[in-house]
N, C-alpha and C positions, 0 to 999 in steps of 0.2 A: 606610123606612118613611118615608112622605110623612106630615110632620106633621097637613095640613089636613083629609085624607082615609081617614086610620088603613092607605092600600093597604100591603100591604108585598110587595117586591120582593125574589126571592132573588138575589142578587151574585155568588154561587161555589160550584160545586156539584164537589166533590174525595173521593177514595178517604177522606181525613183530613180533618185536624181545621186551624181558619185563628179565631188568634186579632189582637186588638192590633188592630184596623182604623182608618186613623189617613187624616183626610181633605186635598186638597193646595188648597192655599191658594185655587187657583178651584174646589176642593169636584169640580173633575169627573174626580177619579179616586182610589182608596184604594188606602191598602197594608194590605198586611199578612203579621202572622209566622205560617207552618205547616207544615206538613211530608208525606209526600209517599209515605209510604209508609202499608197503610192499618191494620197491627196497629199501635196505640202506648200509649200511655201518657201521663197530664199529669201523674205521677209522676218526677218524673227520667227522663226518655226516652234510650236508646243516640239516638237521632235529633237531628243539629243542627236547630236553626231555621232555616229560609230563611225570606227575606223576596218576595215577590209584590206585583205592582202591576195592579190591574182597574180600567174603568171603571165608574163611580158606577151606572149603570146597568146593571152587569154584563156576562160575556163570556168570555171566556178570558182567564185571569189569564198574565200575566210575568215569570218570578224574575227580580231583580234578583241584583248583586254575587253572580252565580256564577261569580266568580275566588275566591270569598274563601272558603278551606275551613274555617268556622269558624262557632259556634252566634252570631245571633243575634236579639239582644231590643234593648229598648227605643227601640222607633223613631220617630222622631218628622218630620214635618217642618218643615223652615226654614220662617216665616212669611216669606212674600212671596221669598220662595230657592226655587234651581230644588234644590237636595237633599234627599236623603234622609237623616235621620244616625241612627245606630244602636251598639250597643258592644257587644264583641265579646271575648271570653277568651282570651287569644292567650298559652303558653307561660309560664303564671308572671300575670303583666299583663292589665292587662284596659282597651281600648283603644278611644274617638272615635273614630265613621268616619262616615266622608258617600260616596254614591253619586249620580251625576246620573242622573235617568231614561230623559235621553234614548239617552245612551254609552251608557252600566251602567259607565261609573267609578269606581273604587273607591279615595277617598283616607285614611289615617293623621291623623287631625283635634289630636287627643291622644294622647300614648303614653311609655311608656318602663318603667323600673321599679318602679314603683307600679299603682295602679288607681285609673281613672275611671271614672264612674258617673254615674247620675241629673243627668243634664247638663235646662237647659233653655232658651232661647229671652227675650230681652227683643222687645218689639212689630213692633220692625222686622227683629228675625232677624241682626240685627247685634255683636251681643253673648250670649254661652254659659255659663251659671252651670253646675257642676258640682263632683261631692262627688269630691275627691282621698284615697287611702290608701297608707303605705307599710307599711314594717317596725317601725317604729318610729315612725310618727305615726297615731293617730285619722283619722280622719276628721274632714275642712274641705273649706269651700265654698272652692274656689276659682272667678276670672273668667279670660272670654279675649276675643277678638276668635273672629267665629265660624269662621275660617278656623286660628284654632288660633294665631296669634298676641298676644304680648304677654300670655298668662296672668304670672295673679298671684295670690297666700292673700288671702282678706274677712275671714277667719274667723279667730280662734286659741280656741276653746273650751276646748281640753281643756291649752292649756301652762300655768295653775296647780296643774290637778289632775297633770302630766308633773312637773314642776317637782322637782329634786332625786333622782328616781326615776334607778338604776342601767337603761337601759332594753339592750337584745341584738339587734345587729344579726345578718341570715339572711344564709349564707354559700351561692352559689347553685351545685351542681353536673351534670352529666350524667353518664347513665356506660349501658352496651351491657348490655342486660339479657341473660336465655337462650336468645333465640330474632336476639338480632342490633338487636333494635328501642333508638332510643335516650333513655333515662326522665330527666322532670327532679326534683331533687331539693334541699335544701336543709341546714343544718346550725348549731345555735347554739351556741354554747360558754357555760357557764357564767358569769353576772354575777359579776365578781372570780378568773378562771382561771387559776390558776399556771401559769407553765411548767414541766414537766418532770411534774408532778401528773397522773391518769389520776381521770377523773369519771363517776359512775352516767349515766347515757343515756337517754332515753326515747324509744321510737321513736312516733308518734300518727298515726293513720288519719282521713283522711276523708268523710266523708255519704254523701251519692248513692243509685250509685255517677259519674252521669252528670253531675247539675246540679249538684255542686261539682269544687274544687279547692285546694289550697295555691297558693302564688304572694308576691311581694310586696306581701305586705298584712296587717294591724297585727288579731294573732290571739294575744287577750289571754292566751289559754289557754299558750303559748308563752311569754308575759314571766313567768307567773305560776311555770312549771318551773326557768328560767333564773333566776328571782331567786331562787329554792328551791336553787341550787345544784345544781341538772340541768343536760348538755347535754341537745340535741333534734336528732334528726332526723325532716323527714317530706317525703314519694315523693309526685310525682302519677302512680300507676299506670295501668298501661290501665284504660280507662274514664273516666278523669277527664276533663276539658271541658278545652280550649282546643289542642288535639294537633290537631284533622282527623277526618272521620268514621272511618276505620279505626282507629284508635286506642279511638275512645268507643265504638267495637264491638268494643271488646279482652275483654272481660267480660261479654259475651252469652254464653247457655246455658256459663258456665264461671266462676262466682263463686267463688272460692277457687283459681281456676286460674294463670293468666296474670299478676293483679293480685297476686294472692299471691306469685311467682318474683321477681314485680318488687320487689316488698315487700323480701324477705330480701336479692336482688341489689343495691338499691339498701344497704341498710344496713351488707351488705360492702364497698360501694364505698366509703360514707359512713367504716367503723372503717379502710378500709388510707389514709383521706386524712386524718385525724383520729388524729393516736397517744394523744390525752389524752381517748379513749372506754375507759372499763372494760367490756370483754368479759363478766365476772365479773360486773359491774351492771348484768344489761339488763333495762326494764323498757317495755311497750306498753301503748297505748291508743287510745280512737276511742268514736267514736256515732254512732247509727245504722249506716250500713254499715259504719261504722265501728268499730261496734261490732261487728258481724255479723263482719268478716275478725277484730277483737281476738279472740273465742271461738273461730273456722278459724285463729289462730295458736299458740292455748296447745293446739289438737289435733292439732297437724302437726311441732312442735318445744320440745324443752325450754331454747331456750338464754336464755327470760325470765324472769329471777326474781320479775318481778311484772306482772301486769295490772287495770287499771280499763275493764270494757266499760261505755259508759252508754248506754241505752237501746239496747239489746241486740238482736241477732235470731240465733237460734237453732236453728228449727228449723222448714224455709221450708214445710213439709207445712200446719205447724197454725197456721202463720203468715197464710197463703191464708186459713181460714178464722174466722178473725179480726182479723186488719188490713180497715183500708179500701184497703191498697194489692193488693188482688185484679191490678184490671189490668197492672199492675207486673210481677208474677209472671209474668201470661199474656205478655208483652210481652220477659221478657227470659229466660222457659225454653220460650216458644212452641207453648205450649198448658196447656193446665189443669193440676190440678195428674194426677187420675183418668185423663188420656193416659198417666203416666210420673210414677208418683208414686218408681219408684227411682234416673231423677234427683234430682229435689228432696231427697228423700232423702240421695245419692250426697254433695251439696254443700251439708248439713246440720250444721253442728260436732258439733249434741247427737247426732250417727251417728257421730263418730270420740270422741270425749267419755273412752273408756276409753283414749285416750294420755295425757290431759292431769295436768300435776304441778305448771300454774303458779298458785303462790297468787291468786286473783282479784275483785274486788269488783266488785259490779254494780251500778249509781247506775239506778235511773228512777220516774218518775213515775205517778203509778198511776192517775192519768186518760190514759196516753197510749193515745191510736186508732191512733194513726201504728204505733208499736209495740208490741203492747200490755207488761205485765206480765208477763203469764203467759209470756214468751219468754224472760228471765232465772229465773224460778221454777221454767223445766227442767233450763235450764241450772245455776243454782246449787244445786239440787235430789241434778242428779246427780256433779255437782263433791264435794257433802259426804257424801255413799253411795260415793265411792272415797275416799274420807278425803283430800282436798286442801281445803283451805282457802280456807275462802269465806265472803265478807259480799255482805249481799244490801238496802242501805239503799233504803224505800221514799220518797214525799216525794209525798204528800195531796196530790189538786188539783191535782200538776203533770204536763203533759201533754210534750208532747215533747222540747220542750225549758222550762227552768223561768224564771221571769218573777218569783219572790217574792224580792227579795234575802238575805234570812233563809237562806231553801236555797240561793240558786248558792251562797254562803257557804260554807252547811257543807259539801256539794257537794265541794267547791273542798278546802276541809280534809280532811275524809275519806278525798282519793286520795289528798293531799301525806301523809297519816300514815301510807296504805298501803303508799308507795313506798318513805316512811321509816321502816318497821319490816322492808319487804326488800328492800331494797338498800344501807338503812344500817347496819341491824337496832340502831334507837333508835325509843324511842317504841314509841307503840299506835296502832290503826286506830280 
């Protein structure tokens, strides 16, 4: 829009969506992130985001970084420079890249067995600040030259809080899933684990399914569990971000299909490689899509002795009519519910609940508009009617993620108590 006249010029015209526009230093070009599929969703889309450049006055956009089969985000022009910087998840890491609009050459600037993101430049574009975190370090500010050299830590805000704590690192592993697809996972031993002993272990499942992934990252839940004496297994099943478009598409039209098989094959692989995992004392937990998968898991197998489902889905048909995620359901299943009710019901945990035997704790915010609490109520009611031990913890005023410290503390305590009761036979939920 011309500020002086208020005249608006349409710069792009595509079938999908464009967002995050950024002017070049000379203001003659605009980069933006976007999709090419006509049917998409802003909420955890399966399609990875692409990077485009177009003249400031419009024209035909040109895609940049075409050689990189990853989800591009956080695009920023280097001040006074010739590069566009961006970040992308890559096999458990998050890497800062740069691309030259003139020749489309992509370079990795900051990367390793950690997460690097949220970067910014000084006025000259010669220095860059960014957040860096890994499995035993919460995020701190780091600084480097714009080419990634001379990297050093700038802050230590979490040092005092972590001093004296027994933190547990994660061990990476890869396995071939049921169809030969390579899938990445991690295991964490309990703090103070002794050789020759076996320990109860929790499978944790991330949300999304497409906008999230586990990796070389600080995950407070995992430190909480290992500190309480539990082993942890976590896996990035198909649908996860960071492995390319084909992998991300792997759960479309198939929630609870290939992704569920990935999780079970991954757990089996972890057990084969780690004799300390007690297969008679396995638990499972996850939130949002991870909560959906937790509900799905307990209807498909009796191998887990306890489950904790947070902000979980149970009925994809009623979910469509009560959640703000209507376009997510349409994009993931390529239609509206009334076009094919049997498909949505097929992939709903509630449709298979008569097979569930796992004691399950449901944790849910009463003001969750992403996944309404009615989803937990449906699953909870069914389990109780079937005689399966279940508990529903409701948190007033909380949404899809909890914000009040007292409720975060309470939900963590309830989770640990639930696992203690059913995996250790001690305490009460």
